C-alpha positions in Angstrom: -66.3 -59.6 -29.2 -62.8 -61.1 -28.8 -61.8 -59.5 -31.8 -63.4 -55.8 -30.7 -61.6 -56.1 -27.6 -58.2 -57.0 -29.2 -58.4 -54.0 -31.1 -59.4 -51.8 -28.3 -56.3 -52.8 -26.5 -54.1 -52.2 -29.7 -55.6 -48.7 -29.9 -55.0 -48.1 -26.3 -51.4 -49.1 -26.4 -50.7 -47.0 -29.6 -52.5 -44.1 -27.8 -49.8 -44.9 -24.7 -46.9 -45.0 -26.9 -48.0 -41.7 -28.8 -48.2 -40.0 -25.4 -44.9 -41.1 -24.1 -43.1 -40.0 -27.1 -44.9 -36.6 -26.9 -43.8 -36.3 -23.4 -40.3 -37.1 -24.4 -40.5 -34.5 -27.1 -41.6 -31.9 -24.6 -39.1 -32.8 -22.3 -36.2 -32.5 -24.9 -37.6 -29.3 -25.8 -37.8 -27.9 -22.3 -34.2 -29.3 -21.8 -33.1 -27.6 -24.9 -34.4 -24.3 -24.0 -33.1 -24.5 -20.4 -29.6 -25.2 -21.4 -29.4 -22.1 -24.2 -27.1 -19.4 -22.5 -29.3 -16.5 -23.9 -27.1 -13.8 -22.8 -23.8 -15.1 -25.0 -26.0 -16.3 -27.8 -27.0 -12.6 -27.7 -23.5 -11.3 -27.7 -21.9 -13.8 -29.9 -24.7 -14.9 -32.7 -27.4 -12.4 -32.6 -25.6 -8.9 -32.6 -23.2 -9.7 -35.1 -26.0 -11.4 -37.3 -28.0 -8.2 -37.3 -24.9 -5.9 -38.0 -24.5 -8.0 -41.3 -28.2 -8.1 -41.9 -28.2 -4.3 -42.0 -25.1 -3.9 -44.2 -26.7 -6.5 -46.6 -30.1 -4.7 -46.8 -28.7 -1.2 -47.1 -25.9 -2.0 -49.4 -23.2 -0.6 -47.5 -19.7 -1.7 -47.5 -18.4 -4.1 -44.5 -15.3 -1.5 -44.5 -16.0 2.0 -43.1 -16.0 4.6 -46.0 -15.1 7.3 -43.6 -11.3 7.0 -43.2 -11.3 8.5 -39.4 -13.8 6.0 -38.8 -11.8 3.0 -40.3 -8.5 4.3 -38.3 -10.7 4.3 -35.2 -11.9 1.1 -35.9 -8.2 -0.5 -36.3 -7.4 1.2 -33.2 -10.2 0.2 -30.9 -9.9 -3.5 -32.2 -6.2 -3.7 -31.3 -7.2 -1.9 -27.6 -9.9 -4.2 -26.6 -8.1 -6.9 -27.8 -5.1 -6.4 -25.8 -7.2 -5.6 -22.8 -8.6 -8.9 -23.2 -5.3 -10.9 -24.5 -3.1 -9.1 -21.8 -5.5 -8.7 -19.2 -8.1 -11.4 -19.3 -5.4 -14.4 -20.5 -2.0 -13.7 -19.3 -2.7 -11.4 -16.2 -6.1 -12.5 -14.6 -5.8 -16.3 -15.7 -2.1 -17.1 -16.1 -0.5 -14.6 -13.6 2.1 -14.1 -16.3 2.9 -10.6 -14.6 2.3 -8.2 -11.8 0.5 -4.8 -12.0 1.8 -1.9 -10.4 -1.4 0.2 -10.9 -4.8 -0.5 -9.9 -6.1 1.6 -12.9 -4.1 -0.8 -15.5 -6.3 -3.6 -13.8 -9.5 -1.7 -14.4 -8.4 -0.8 -18.0 -8.2 -4.6 -18.6 -11.2 -5.1 -16.8 -13.5 -2.6 -18.6 -12.2 -2.8 -22.1 -11.8 -6.5 -21.7 -15.7 -6.9 -21.4 -16.1 -5.2 -24.9 -15.1 -8.6 -26.4 -18.6 -9.9 -25.1 -17.2 -13.3 -23.5 -18.0 -12.9 -20.3 -17.0 -11.8 -17.2 -13.3 -12.2 -15.9 -14.0 -14.5 -13.1 -16.2 -16.9 -15.4 -14.1 -16.7 -18.4 -10.5 -17.2 -16.6 -12.1 -20.3 -14.5 -13.0 -21.9 -17.8 -9.9 -21.3 -19.4 -7.9 -22.8 -16.5 -10.3 -25.9 -16.7 -9.6 -26.1 -20.2 -5.7 -26.2 -19.5 -6.3 -28.7 -16.7 -8.7 -31.0 -18.5 -7.6 -30.5 -22.0 -9.7 -32.9 -24.3 -11.7 -34.5 -21.7 -15.3 -34.2 -23.1 -17.0 -33.5 -19.8 -14.6 -31.3 -17.9 -12.9 -29.3 -20.9 -15.5 -26.6 -21.5 -14.4 -26.2 -25.3 -13.1 -29.8 -25.8 -12.2 -30.2 -29.6 -13.5 -33.7 -29.1 -17.0 -32.6 -29.3 -16.5 -30.9 -32.6 -15.3 -27.9 -34.4 -18.7 -25.9 -33.9 -18.6 -26.8 -30.0 -15.0 -25.7 -29.4 -15.8 -22.6 -31.6 -19.4 -21.4 -30.7 -21.1 -24.3 -28.8 -19.7 -24.0 -25.3 -21.0 -20.4 -25.2 -24.3 -21.0 -26.9 -25.2 -24.0 -24.8 -24.9 -24.4 -20.9 -22.9 -27.4 -19.9 -24.7 -30.5 -18.0 -22.1 -30.2 -15.4 -22.6 -26.5 -14.3 -22.1 -27.4 -10.6 -18.5 -29.0 -11.4 -17.6 -25.5 -13.1 -19.2 -23.5 -10.2 -17.0 -25.5 -7.6 -13.9 -25.1 -10.0 -14.6 -21.3 -10.1 -15.0 -21.1 -6.5 -11.9 -23.0 -6.1 -9.7 -20.8 -8.8 -11.4 -17.6 -7.8 -13.0 -17.8 -4.3 -15.6 -15.1 -3.2 -14.4 -15.6 0.4 -10.6 -16.0 0.3 -10.7 -16.2 4.2 -12.5 -19.6 4.1 -10.3 -20.7 1.1 -7.2 -19.8 3.2 -8.5 -21.9 6.2 -9.2 -25.1 3.7 -5.5 -24.8 2.4 -3.7 -24.7 5.9 -2.0 -28.1 5.6 -1.3 -30.1 8.9 1.4 -32.5 8.1 0.5 -34.5 11.3 -2.7 -35.7 9.7 -2.3 -39.0 8.4 -5.8 -39.3 6.8 -5.5 -36.4 4.4 -4.1 -36.6 1.2 -2.2 -33.4 -0.2 0.1 -34.7 -2.5 -2.1 -33.2 -5.4 -1.6 -29.5 -4.1 1.9 -27.9 -4.8 3.3 -24.8 -3.7 2.3 -23.0 -6.7 -1.2 -23.5 -5.7 -0.7 -21.8 -2.4 1.3 -19.2 -4.0 -1.4 -18.4 -6.4 -4.1 -18.2 -3.9 -2.0 -15.9 -1.4 -1.7 -13.6 -4.5 -5.6 -13.5 -4.7 -5.6 -10.5 -2.5 -9.0 -8.7 -1.3 -8.4 -5.8 -3.6 -8.5 -8.2 -6.7 -11.3 -10.2 -5.2 -13.3 -7.1 -5.2 -12.3 -6.0 -8.5 -13.4 -9.3 -10.0 -16.7 -9.2 -8.0 -17.4 -5.8 -9.1 -16.7 -6.7 -12.9 -19.0 -9.5 -12.4 -21.7 -7.5 -11.3 -21.5 -4.9 -13.7 -20.2 -6.9 -16.9 -23.1 -6.2 -19.1 -23.2 -2.4 -18.1 -19.6 -2.4 -19.1 -19.9 -4.3 -22.2 -23.0 -1.8 -23.4 -20.6 1.0 -22.3 -17.4 -0.2 -24.6 -19.4 -2.0 -27.3 -21.9 0.8 -28.1 -21.6 4.0 -26.2 -17.8 4.5 -26.5 -17.9 3.8 -30.2 -20.9 6.0 -30.8 -19.2 8.9 -29.1 -15.8 8.7 -30.8 -17.4 8.1 -34.2 -19.9 10.9 -34.0 -17.9 13.5 -32.3 -14.2 12.6 -33.5 -14.6 10.8 -36.8 -17.8 13.2 -38.0 -19.7 9.9 -38.7 -23.2 8.7 -38.0 -24.5 6.9 -34.8 -25.4 3.8 -36.8 -21.9 3.5 -38.4 -20.6 3.8 -34.8 -22.6 1.1 -33.7 -22.0 -1.0 -36.6 -18.3 -0.6 -37.5 -16.4 0.0 -34.0 -19.0 -1.6 -32.3 -20.5 -4.9 -33.7 -18.1 -5.9 -36.6 -15.3 -5.1 -34.3 -16.9 -7.2 -31.7 -17.5 -10.1 -34.1 -13.8 -9.9 -35.3 -12.6 -9.8 -31.7 -14.5 -12.9 -30.9 -13.5 -15.0 -34.1 -9.8 -14.4 -33.2 -10.0 -15.3 -29.7 -12.4 -18.5 -30.3 -10.1 -19.9 -33.2 -7.5 -20.4 -30.6 -9.8 -23.1 -29.2 -11.0 -24.5 -32.5 -8.7 -24.3 -35.2 -5.7 -24.6 -32.9 -6.9 -27.8 -31.6 -8.3 -29.3 -34.9 -5.5 -31.9 -36.2 -7.4 -32.7 -39.6 -7.0 -28.9 -40.8 -3.8 -29.8 -42.1 -3.7 -26.4 -44.1 -2.6 -25.0 -40.6 0.8 -26.9 -40.9 0.4 -28.0 -37.1 3.3 -29.3 -35.1 3.5 -30.2 -31.6 7.3 -30.0 -30.6 6.5 -29.9 -26.6 3.7 -32.6 -26.2 1.5 -34.5 -28.4 -0.6 -36.1 -25.8 -3.4 -33.5 -26.4 -4.9 -31.6 -29.3 -2.9 -28.5 -28.8 -0.8 -27.4 -31.6 1.3 -24.9 -32.8 -0.2 -23.8 -35.9 3.0 -22.4 -38.1 1.2 -20.5 -40.5 1.1 -16.4 -40.9 -2.6 -16.4 -41.5 -3.7 -18.5 -38.6 -1.2 -16.5 -36.3 -3.1 -13.3 -38.0 -6.3 -14.6 -37.5 -5.7 -15.6 -33.6 -4.0 -12.4 -32.8 -0.7 -14.3 -32.2 -2.0 -16.9 -30.3 -1.6 -19.8 -32.8 1.3 -21.6 -30.8 -1.2 -23.3 -28.5 1.3 -26.3 -28.0 3.8 -24.0 -26.6 1.2 -22.2 -24.5 -0.4 -25.5 -22.9 3.1 -26.4 -21.6 4.3 -23.0 -20.5 1.0 -21.2 -19.6 2.8 -18.7 -17.4 4.7 -17.2 -20.1 3.9 -13.8 -21.1 4.8 -14.7 -24.4 2.9 -17.0 -27.1 6.1 -18.5 -28.1 9.8 -18.3 -27.4 10.3 -17.5 -31.1 11.8 -13.9 -31.6 10.3 -13.5 -34.7 6.7 -14.6 -34.0 3.9 -12.4 -34.7 2.7 -11.8 -30.9 1.0 -8.2 -30.2 0.2 -9.5 -26.7 3.7 -9.9 -26.1 4.8 -6.6 -27.5 2.4 -4.9 -25.7 3.1 -6.5 -22.2 7.0 -5.8 -22.9 6.3 -2.0 -23.9 3.9 -1.1 -20.6 6.7 -3.1 -18.6 9.3 -0.7 -20.0 7.1 2.1 -19.1 6.9 1.0 -15.4 3.2 0.1 -15.4 3.7 -3.7 -14.8 6.8 -6.1 -13.6 8.1 -9.4 -13.0 7.2 -10.6 -16.5 7.3 -14.4 -16.5 9.8 -16.0 -19.1 10.0 -19.7 -19.2 14.0 -20.2 -19.2 15.3 -21.3 -22.4 17.2 -24.3 -21.1 13.4 -25.7 -19.9 12.2 -25.2 -23.3 15.0 -27.1 -24.9 14.6 -30.0 -22.2 11.1 -30.3 -23.3 11.7 -30.1 -26.9 14.3 -32.9 -26.5 11.9 -35.2 -24.6 9.3 -34.9 -27.0 11.5 -35.6 -29.7 13.0 -38.8 -27.9 9.7 -39.8 -27.5 8.7 -39.8 -30.9 11.9 -41.4 -31.8 11.1 -44.3 -29.3 7.5 -44.7 -30.6 9.3 -45.0 -34.2 11.9 -47.5 -33.2 9.4 -49.8 -31.2 7.4 -50.0 -34.6 10.8 -51.4 -36.2 12.5 -54.7 -36.3 15.8 -54.5 -34.5 16.2 -58.1 -33.9 15.6 -60.3 -31.0 17.2 -58.8 -27.9 20.5 -60.5 -27.0 19.0 -61.4 -23.6 16.4 -63.4 -24.8 18.3 -65.4 -27.4 18.6 -69.1 -26.4 21.9 -70.5 -25.2 23.2 -72.7 -27.8 26.3 -75.0 -27.1 29.3 -75.5 -29.4 28.5 -79.0 -29.7 24.5 -78.2 -30.6 25.7 -75.6 -33.0 28.0 -78.2 -34.8 25.2 -80.5 -35.1 22.8 -77.6 -36.3 25.5 -76.9 -39.2 25.8 -80.4 -39.8 22.1 -81.2 -40.2 21.0 -82.0 -43.6 17.8 -79.8 -43.5 20.3 -76.9 -43.0 22.8 -77.8 -45.6 21.4 -74.9 -47.7 21.7 -72.4 -45.0 24.5 -70.2 -44.0 25.4 -69.6 -40.2 28.2 -67.3 -38.8 29.3 -66.1 -35.3 30.0 -62.5 -34.6 31.0 -61.7 -30.9 29.5 -64.9 -29.7 26.4 -64.3 -31.3 25.0 -66.8 -33.9 23.3 -65.7 -36.9 21.4 -67.1 -39.7 22.4 -65.0 -42.9 20.7 -67.2 -45.5 17.9 -64.8 -46.4 20.7 -62.0 -47.4 23.3 -64.0 -49.0 22.2 -63.5 -52.4 22.4 -59.6 -51.8 25.7 -59.8 -50.0 27.8 -57.1 -52.0 31.0 -59.5 -51.3 29.1 -62.4 -53.0 28.1 -65.6 -51.7 31.6 -67.5 -51.7 32.7 -65.2 -49.2 29.7 -65.8 -46.7 30.1 -69.6 -47.2 33.9 -69.5 -46.2 32.8 -68.1 -43.0 30.0 -70.5 -42.3 29.9 -72.1 -38.9 33.1 -69.8 -38.0 33.6 -66.8 -35.8 33.5 -63.9 -38.5 34.0 -61.1 -35.9 37.3 -60.0 -37.0 36.2 -60.2 -40.9 33.0 -58.2 -40.1 34.3 -55.6 -38.1 37.2 -54.4 -40.7 39.4 -57.7 -41.4 37.9 -58.1 -44.5 35.4 -54.8 -44.9 34.5 -52.3 -42.4 30.6 -52.8 -42.5 28.3 -49.6 -42.1 25.9 -49.2 -39.0 23.1 -49.9 -41.7 25.0 -53.4 -41.9 25.1 -53.8 -38.4 21.6 -53.1 -37.8 20.6 -55.4 -40.7 22.9 -58.2 -39.1 21.0 -57.7 -35.8 17.6 -58.9 -37.3 19.3 -62.3 -38.1 20.3 -63.4 -34.6 19.1 -66.9 -33.7 21.0 -67.6 -30.8 24.2 -66.9 -28.3 27.1 -69.2 -28.6 27.5 -70.5 -24.8 31.3 -70.6 -24.5 31.4 -70.1 -20.7 32.9 -66.5 -21.0 30.1 -64.0 -22.3 31.4 -61.0 -20.6 31.4 -59.0 -23.8 28.0 -60.3 -24.8 26.6 -59.1 -21.5 28.4 -55.8 -21.8 26.7 -55.4 -25.1 23.2 -56.3 -23.6 23.6 -53.7 -20.7 24.7 -51.0 -23.6 21.9 -51.6 -26.0 19.2 -52.7 -23.8 20.0 -50.4 -21.2 19.6 -47.6 -22.9 16.1 -48.7 -24.0 15.0 -49.0 -20.1 16.5 -45.7 -19.3 14.6 -43.9 -22.2 11.4 -45.8 -20.8 12.3 -44.8 -17.3 12.6 -41.1 -18.2 9.6 -41.3 -20.1 7.5 -42.7 -17.4 8.7 -40.0 -15.2 7.9 -37.2 -17.6 4.4 -38.5 -18.3 3.8 -39.2 -14.2 3.5 -35.4 -13.7 0.1 -34.6 -12.4 -0.9 -30.8 -11.4 -3.9 -29.9 -9.4 -4.5 -27.1 -11.7 -3.1 -25.8 -15.0 -1.5 -23.0 -13.0 0.5 -25.4 -11.1 2.4 -26.2 -14.2 
């Protein structure tokens, strides 16, 4: 009977474990289904896949055989890309210029929808979050630290866990009620319990530019986004293909519709994946302005073409307001050319262009940081200020010691050096070194016998063992101030440059 009871307990325990496991599996399945973003899954995965399946099953070419349709596809691709890169990205997200006519804003809003990456308010907010929280696996919506697939597609297909954070961030960047936001932004300097140090004048300036007409435009586009998407991705392509290209409805849906949609998406999504993935060395990555995050300039014509001229992400992350993708005059940048053209036509104004002096300053600062890191890994010898003081009598006893009879000590500028490890390699021979053993060889080292190179001076510094205490070390301390003061200034400059913090990316 006892054996039967134990067996029943075992079966009951196994049944409980099985039920717990099944409940956990069902919970994970429900969580997975809840976190799928079905609308964007449909636009970035299902629709392009259906187009490819159709072409493979029918055996039709991936390039339109109708020349007029091919020309229209190229024109429509560029038109919709520019509406997104110049409108969604440079204008609505980064305020890189001002628009003089409302119909230009509506052009950006309507045809930018044809890319299928969401309404302006949603996409621009997430892009600002990406700039502000770059590589933060929780707050950066498309952090490359979560993998290439996540940075490219995953963030669109799967909803984030911190949805409430992004909703609050979106309300901060593009408030639906600017009047409330304006009240919050009124700073009372007499209130000691409030810390407004994270706010900058750029934050308030940007919010003040977020006027009621722009608020209404973004709200209108957000409400009618999917209608605009269908209109620009299917209706317009079909009408032009049928009535102006004398082609079929199906070809209008497939070529200027879905395949154009797919190529636009890959061009834009590659900036967040390819241009942040350091392991893909074929992109010739460089980080001339900041190497503290994953943003990089992909100096490869193929990547520039793939990303529609947005391959210089290291530049863009440091100078997000600049209407150019990079300061290089010869860079492939259709967006820059387009914005410059409509500026000359009088459609936009006040193009934001980063001063060349500021670009050079940041480039030099980054170069200095790289040099300092390399310098810190090298053996420069013991700093003079940390050398022990050795009196002349103690130095004589060191020389006279039997344990040091095979060593060679020389004094240069009151610094004692043990040059024994180098004596066999000395170009002047060992006898010359032994002749200076225990003596002041300053004049001989600095030209009296031979004018030593900078490399020789650096090598000598690695052989310091002490400072001769002769009671007048003024010249030595000048060297300390000169050598070690430069390092302190460099470290202080790096600290100040790295201590900048911005409330949002746009404050940069």
